[in-house]
N, C-alpha and C positions, 0 to 999 in steps of 0.2 A: 654626790651622784656617781653611782657607782655603774661600770661598763664592763664586758670583758673584750679583755688588750688581745687577744688572738685574732682577733679577726680585722684587726690594721696592722699596716707596717710600720717599721721603725727605719727611715730611710737613712743613711750614712758610712755604712758599714763596705758596702764594696760599691756607691757612688762617688766617683771624683764632683765633689761639691766648689764654685766657684768661689770666690770671696772677696770682699772688699770692694771700690770702684769699678772693678771687672764684673760687675753682675748688671743683666739688662734688666729693667726694671716693670712687673707685672703690674696691672690696675684689673684686683680680681672684686668683683661685685654678686653676690648671691644673697637670697633671700630667706635663709635661717642663720643663726649661729651653728658653726660646723662640732658644735661640740655639747654634750656626750655624742662620740659618733654610733649612735642607736636609729636603726631605722633607715633605708637605701638613700636615702636623698643626704643624708649626714653623714652616713659613711664614705659616702661617695666626693663630698668637698672634703671629708678630714684628709680622704688618703692624698686626691689632688693639691690640698694644699700644701702634706709635708714632701710631695713629688715636686712642686713648682717651686718650694723654696733651697732646694736643692740646685738650682743654675740660676733662677731670679732674685730681686728683691721686690716684695710684694707690699703695695698697697691695697687696702682690703675695706669694700664697703659691703654692707650687713643691713641688709631690711627685715625687720624681725615682728612677726606676729605672735609673739609669745614674750613672757617675763624673762629680762635677761637674767641669770641668778650667778650668786659669788661664781660658783664651779666653772659659768662660762667666763665669767670677767677675768676668772683669772688664768682659762687658759689663753685668752688673748692676750692678756698682758704680759704671759713668758712666752709667747710665739714669737717676741722681736719683729713682726710686721707691724706697718703702721696700720690702722682701721679707724671704721668710723661705724656706730653705730645708728641706725635711726629705728627707735621701735615706738609705734606706735598700737593703741588699745584696738582688740578686735573690732570694735565698734566701726573705728575710722574705715580699715579695712571693708568691713560689709558695704557700707557704707560707699566707697570704692566702686563694691563689685555694684552696685545699684545706678550711679552715675553709667559704668560703664556699658549697661542694658542699653539705656538708652543711645550710646553710642555704636560703632562699628568696629571696637575691639573684644577681644576674646575677652570675656570676663574671668578668668585668671589676671591677664595681665594687667587689667585694669584695676583689680586686686592688689597688685602691688606697686601700683602707680601713684608715685607723690612729686609734686610741683620740688619741692624744696632737695629731695634726691635729685632730681636732673639736677637742676643747681646748682647743687655740691661737684657731679660727675664733671658738667661743661665745664665746672674753674679749675678742677685739679687733676685731668686727664690727660691735658697735655703736652704733659713732658712724663709720661711712660713708654717705655718702650712700645709696649702693645698693652690690649685688653683684653679680658676673659670674663666671658657673662654665663652666667647658669643657671640652663632650663628658658627659655622663652619668655619665661616672665619677669625677665630682668634688662630681654632685648631692646626696649623702648627709650633705656635711657642711657645708650650706648651707640646705636645702630647708625646715625646719622653722623658720627664726632669721625676724623680725619683717619685718628691711629688704625693702625692694622690690628683688627677686630676678629675674632674669634669667639666662639658659641655654643658650650654643652649642652646641645640637644638633650641628646639621654637616649629620651624614649619619646617618637613623636604621638604627641596628644592625637592628634588627629587622624591619624590611624587606629591608635585605640581607641577614638569615641566609636568610629565606624564598628569596629567588630563589635564591642561591646554593646552596642544602646539596646541590643535585642533584646539579650540577655540581663540585664543588669539588673537586681532585685529591686532595687529604691527605687519610687517612683519620681523623688525629688531629682535623684544624678539622672534617670534617663530623659527629664526634663532638661536639663543643664546640658546635658549629651546635643539633645536636639536643636538648645540655639548655639552651642559653641562649634559646629561641625562647619560650618559653613564659615563661622569667624577665624577658626584655627587653622582652615586649608589655606587662604590665604596670607596669613599673620607668618605659616613657620613657613612657605613658601616662599615669602617676600625677605625673612631670618636668614635663608640659607644663601638668595642671590645677594644680600648687602654683607654678607659679613667675608673677610678672607678663605675662613672654612669655618665647616659646621661639622662639631665630633657626634656623630650614633653609636650608642652601643647596641643595636639591632641592625646586624647584616643588612637584612631585607629593608630594611625603612630606609638605612644608607645610598641601596640602592633605586626607591625610591623615589629621591629627594638629588639622584647625581643629576639630574636634568634639570636641576635650576642656579646650582651650583656647585663649587668645591664641597662634597662631603664625603665623608672619611668615617672607617667600624674602628672604632677603639672600643672593644668586651669590655665590662667590668672585670675587675681578678677577686683571687681569695689573697689571704697573706700568705705569708709565706713561715711563719709561726703556727698555721692553720692547717697546713700540708705537712708541718716538723711533727705535729702532738700525735703519735700514736693511742688510739683509743681500742678496748676490750670492752667486747660483752657481759657485762657485770653476771647477768643470770637471764634466761632465757623466762618466760613471761608464762603462765599457763593458758590466758588468753592473748588472742592477736592485740596488737596494740601500735598506734599508728600515734606520729605528733606532724602537727601542723605548727611551721616556726614564722612568723612575721609580725608587723605593726598591726596591730589588732582592730583600728581605727581606720581603716585605706579601704575602701569599699571596695575592691576586684578581693581583696583577702577577707572580706563579709562575705560576698559574693560565694567564693571557695567555701570555705567554711560550712553555710549556708546549705550548699549544693552539695556535699560531704556527708553531711549527717542527717540529711530525708532522702537521699538518693542510695548513701549506700549501705550506712547503720541498718536500713532494715533487711538487707542481704545477708549481713552480718551480724546478728542479736548480739553476738558474744563479744563485738570489735571493742578496743579502750582507745576512744580519741583524747589524747591531750594536745591543749592548746596552746601554746608558749607564744609569748607576744606580748609589747606593752601599751598600754592605751586600749583596754577591750570596749566595743563601743556596747551600749546597753541589749542592742539584738544578739549579740554573740553573751553577754554575761545572761539574759533570757534565754538561750537553747543550752547553755551550761544547766539552769534552774532544772527547765524541764525533760532535760535525758542526763540528769545527774549522779544513775548507775551504771553512764556509758563513756561519758564528758564532763573531761576536768579543764577549767579556766583556770590556767597556771597562772596570766600574765606575767610580767618582765621576770625573767631568770638572769641572774648574771654568765652564767656559766650555761647554756644550752645543749650543747654538744656532747654532751656523752647522754643525754635522756634521747636525743636524737638517735644513738647509735645503738642504743642499749634497746629501740624500740623493734619491729618486724619492719616497718618501711616510713620514712618521712613522705607524707604526701601533700602536692599542690595541686591541687583538682583544679585550675586556672579557668573559668568562663568568661571571664572577663578581663581588663587591662592589659600589657605590652609589657616589649621590651624584655631585656632581661633580668632575671629575677635570679636576687642576690643570693635567698634563702633557698634554690636550687643548688646555686654554686657552691655555696659553704656545705650544704648537707652531700655532695656529691665530691669535697675537699677532704672528707673525714674519713670516706668510705662506706658513708649509709648504702642502705637502698633506697631510689626515689622513682618513687609511683607520681606521674605530670598528665596531663595532656598535650596533645599535641601543640595548642597555644603556650603553653609554659616550655616546651621544649623547642618550641622554633626559630629561638636565640643564639641555643646551643651548638655552636656551629662543630660540626666532628661529634656530636652524640649521635649514638645508634641506640635502638630500642631494644632491648636487650641483651646488650653489650656492655653498655656504659650507665641504663637506665631502664625504666620501663615506661612505654606511652598508654596510658588509659584514657578514652576519652567517655565509654558507657558504664554506670555504677557495673552493670556484670564486669567487665575487664576489672575493675576495681577489686571485686569479693574474689574472684578469681586471684589475682594476683595476691591479695593478704592473704589467702585461703594457704596458696600454694609457698608461698617466703614461710610461714608461720609452722608449715612442719615440713618444710625443708630450709632450714634456714642455714644450715650450710652450704649449701651450692648457691648462695647468695655471695661468699666471701668474693672469687673471682669477680662478680660484679664493680665490688665497692673496691678492688683496687685496680679494676682500668676507670673506673670514675675518678679515681683519685689523679692516677698516671696524666687523664685527660685535662686534670685542672692546672696540672702541675705545667704541663708539655704549653697549654694556648691559653688559659684563665688567669694571671697571678697579677697582681698589683706590679711587680716588677715589671713584664711585659706592657703592662697598659703603660706607665714611664720613660720605655722606650719609644712606644709608637710615639704618645706625646711630646715627645724632648725632639725626635725628630719630624713632626708637626710644625710647635714653634721655633726652634732653634733657628731655623734658615731667616722667617722673619724679625726675629730679635739681633741675632749675628751681624744679619745683613745692614739693619740702620746703624747699630755701633762703627760699622766697619765704613760705614759713610761719613760717622759724624768723626770719626779718624782721622778719616780723607779732609772731611773741609777744614780740620783744627790745624792739620798742615799746612 
C-alpha cells in the first residue's frame, strides 16, 4: 500500500536520540495500526511514535478492527518496538457496542473494550516509566493503574457532538450523538481528572477541560518536507475548480461535501469539484454520479498536493466535527488558498480571515470567494505565502515534538532519578 511521505516527519537529524539503557520506557496503547499514515488518526499516531522513539523505549499495544496486512506487519517488525496486536472481527466490536448500550459507558469506549486486552495491560505495564493512551477509547485499560499516565484526547468528542447534533445529515449518527452526549461528558471529565496530563489539539477545548485536571494544548502539525516543497500552478482552469481533501467515510467530511454540492454548486453552475480521499462513502459516490458533470470522486491519491495547489481553492466547509483539521493545515502548508467555516478555522490559532485563509459560513460567501479567486488568481499568492509562514512558525511536527517532550520528560526522568538514588 502506497502513501505520500511528504506528510510525515523523519526524526533524528536534528534531535539528539537517547540510546541504550538510559532510555525511559513508554507503554503506548492505540486503537489502530499506525500504518500506512493515511487519515488524521493514523497520521497522528505515526508521527507521535516517531517522536517518542527518539527519547523513549516503546512497548506498544494495538487494538485493531481492520485486517492486519503484510505491510502493517512489516512496519511494526522494522520499528524496533515491542508490540502486541489484538485483532478482532468487526462483529466482535459491534457486539461490544451493543453491550455498552446497556451500560453507562460511551458506546465507542465499549466498542474498543476487551477483557483480555485489559488483563494484558495489567500484567505488562508495571515496569514502564509512563503510559500514553491514545483517545478516550483506550483510557479504560489504564486509567486506574499506578503509573504516570498521559492521554492524547486530541479532540473532545463530547463537545464535537454538542456542536454537531443539529446539523449532522445522517439519522443514524444523530441518534448515536444523542445517546453519547451525556455519557461522554462525564467520561471525558473523569479522564482529565485521572490522568497526569491530557493533551488537546484544540485550544478552546483545552480551556474547557482545564477545570477538571491538567489539560495541555499541543496542536497537530505538518511535516517539514511538505513546507519545503514548492508547488507551481501548472495551468489555470477555464472554469473555477475547488478541491475537498479528506477521508471520505468520516461523517463530518460527508456532511461537508453534501453541503458544498447542495448549497454552493447551484450558485456557481460552472464550478468543478474534485473530491480527493480514501474510502468514499456510498452517499459520496451517489453524489458523484448524480452531479457527474461537475463533481469528480477521485478516491485515494498518492500525492494530492499538486491538485490542491492547482485548484482555485481548497474548500473545507465543515458543518459538523471538531478539533483541528489536518486537511486545512496541509493545504495552508503548501500555500494553497483555503476556504473554510468558522468551525473549521477555530482551532488554527493565529489564522486571520482574509490574511491566511478565508472564512465563509454561508453558501453565497463561498460562491463570491470562489469567483473572485478565479478571476484574480494572482491576488491570492500573498495569502498563500502568509499561510505557509504561519504553518512553519506554529504548526509543525517538530514544534509538536518539543512541546510533547516538555510534558513527558519531567515525569519519566524524575522516575529514573529516583531509581538511580535507590540503587545507590
